[in-house]
Every structure is written in structure tokens, then in C-alpha cells.
N, C-alpha and C positions, 0 to 999 in steps of 0.2 A: 895303259900308260897314262899316268896322271898328268903328264905334261902336255898331252894332246889338246887341241883346240877345244874350248869349253862351250862356245856358242857358234852355231853354224847357220848359214843361209839355207834355204830349201834346196838349192842346187848342190851345195856341199853335203847336206844331209842325205840327199838322194844317192850320192856316190858312196858315202859311208854305210848306208843301210842296204845298198844294193837293190834299190827300187826306183821307180820313176818319181819325178817331182809331183805328178798328178796324184799318186798314191799318198804322198805325204800331206798334200793339201786336203785330200779326202779325209785323212785321219783327224786333221785339225777342224775342218768344216763340220764333220759329223760328231765332233767331240769324243772321238774314240781315244785320242791321246790326251792324257790328263793335262789340265791347264798349266800346272807347274812346270811342264816340260817344254813349253814354247811361249813365245811372245808374238803379238800381232801388231804392236804399235809400229807405224811406218812400214818397214819391211819385216816379213815374217822370219823369225829365227827359232831354232830349236836347240835344246841342250845336247851336249855330246851323248849323254846316256839315253836320250830319246831315240837316237839312231839304233841302239840295241833293241829297244822295244818295238820300233817300227819294223825292223827285220824280223823279230820274233813273231809279231802279229801276222805277217804275210807268209812266213816260212812254216808256220804251224797250222795254217788254215785247213789243211786236210785231216788233221788229227784232233783239233780242238775247236769247239764252237766259238763264235764271236764273243759270246758272253763269258765263256771260260777264259779266253785270252785277255779280255778286259779285266776280269777279276784277278788274273795272275799278275798283270802289270801293276794294278793298284795295290795288291798285296805286297809285292816286292818293294814298291816305293815307300810303303809305310815303315819299312825297316831302315830307310836312309843308308843304304849300302854304298860303299865307295865303288869306283869303277872296277878295281881289281877284285873286290868281293863279289861283284855281280857275276863274275865268271863261273862261280860255283852254285848259282841258283838252279833249282829244279822244281818242276811242277807236276803234280799228280791229279789228273782229271778223274781217274778211277783206278782200280787195282790193276787194270790192264794197260793203262795209258800213262806213261811218264815221259816228260820232256826235260832233257838236260840242256842247259843254256850254254855250256862251254864251247861247243863248236860254232854256234851263232856268234858268241862273244869274240872268239878268235878271228872269225871272218871280218866282223865289224872293226875290231881293233887293228887288223892289218890294213884295211882300207882307210881308216883314220890316219894311220902312219904314212901311207902313201900320199894322202891328201896334204898332210903337213909337209912332207918332203917336196911335193910339187909346188906348194906356196913358197917355200924357202928357196927353191931353185930360180924363181922368177923375180926380176927387179923392174921397177919403173923409175927411170931417171930422166928428168927434163933434158939432160945433156946427151941422152942416147935416143935417137929416133923420136925426139919430141915427146918422150915419156911413154912410148909404146912399150907394153910389157915384153921383155926379152929374157932369154935364158941367161942366168948369171954368168958373167965372164965373157959374154959374146954380144954381138949385135943382131942376134937371130930372134925375130919375133916369135913368141911361143905359139901364137895362134896360126902362124904359117905352117909350123911343124905339125900341129894338131890337125889342120885341114888335110894334110897329106895322109895322116893316119886314118882319118875319117873316110877318105877317098879310096882306101884299100891299098895304098902304096906299100910295097914290102919294105921292111925296116932297112934292108941292105941298100935299096935305092935311095931312101931318105939319107942314109949315111954317105952315099955318094954325092948327094947335094950339099949336105952339111957334114963334112968329114971331121969337124971338131967336136961333134956330139957323140954321145954313147947311146946304146940301145935303151939303157935305163932312163936317160933324159928324154928320149923320144916317147916312152911310155908315160912318163910324168907330165910331159907337155899335153898329152891328150887328156889326162886327168884334170890338169889345171884349166884347160879350155872348157871342159864340161862344168867345172865348178864356177868358172868366171866367163860366161858366154859374152861374145862381143855384142855391143849395142849398135843399133843403126845399120847402115849399109856396110857390108864387108869391104875392108880395104884391099886393094889389089896386092897380091902377094909378090914379094921381091926375092925371087929365086935367082941364083947366079945365072947369067946369060950364057955362059959357056957350056952348060949342061943340057942335054936332051934326055928326058926320062919319061916313063909311062906313069902318069898319076894313077891310073887304074888300068891294069892290063886288059880288062874286059871292055872298057869304054874308050880309053884314050891312048892306046898303045901307039908309040911313035910320035906323039904330039910334042911340039916344042914348047917349053915353058920359059917365058922371059920375065924379067922383073919389070 
């Protein structure tokens, strides 16, 4: 999708590539990723298509050597292919080893779309909770929802806390929070006082949650 985000932070790129931030930094620090695919001034950012090559590099490590993967990335970049054209790339290390990029491309493209949806779902308005990022059309802090997801709270329980949300919004809240982690000390969550839920059935069953 050509309309997707063109430049991403390392947190965003980690989501799109399906890897950890540490792996992305490793590819930059060891100069595995071609310089044209990222910038290091101020905060590190990577191009959208870099997410595809990062995913390719780690997903093919059992069938291609590091040198072969780097060669494939540089060879593909030399052709200046568009995002949609990259879907049809394929690489042959030998007569017996052929890698088709289509499935990796589809996974990255899907995660990029989810990331875009998550960002569009969240708004920061000084008139709403002093600019706290909230889910559009609500006063629900997105990081509060994401913290419940991270704690292992079932979606149905989250919906009981926030009945105005949908399962899709809950999933996107988790994606947004990973792409935009809170800085500093976590703010105390403001759940409705009338509800008593288990944040984690294993650890906090029966605990009361108050705002």
C-alpha cells in the first residue's frame, strides 16, 4: 500500500517487521541494513521498505547465509522497485534454495496497515485529559487499554470495563502503545470505579480496580 507511513521510528519498525527493537538497532549498528534505508540524526528512523528487508533478513537466516541475505537486499535496492513491486521479488542462493518474498511482504504490509489504523484511531487534544492520547471519539486513554492487554486480561473483560470499545480497537490500542511507549513514570490508570475485574486471572483474580 503506497499510502502507508513512509518513515518509521525503531519502535514502529519493530512492529511492522515483526522483530525486536534490539534487532533493528543491531542491523543499523553493524551496517547490515544499507545506509539509504535509515537515518540516525537525532532519533533513528527507517524507511517503510526497510521493514521488509529487516523481516527478510531474520526470517531467512536458516536457509541463507548472512552474506547472501545482505547481497539479496542490496541487489533488490539497485532496481529501485516500488512497494508493490517488491512483493514479487525472489532470490536464488543455489539451484536448490529459492526464496519468494511474497509471504514476507504480505505479513509486513498487513502489520503496516494495522500500525496506520492504530495511529489514526488515537488523538491528542489539550481539551481531553490534558492531551493524554485517547481513543478517538472517547475519553479512554489508549495506554490504559493496552496495559490491560499486556496484563493478560481477556478481551471480554476489557469490553466490560469499556463497553464503548470494540475488540478491534482493543487490539489496535496494544499496537499503538508498543509503537509509542509512555515516557517516565506510568500514570495511574483511571478505570471505572463501579467495576471489579481480574486484570490477570493468574495473578490478580478478584482484585478491585479503582481510578
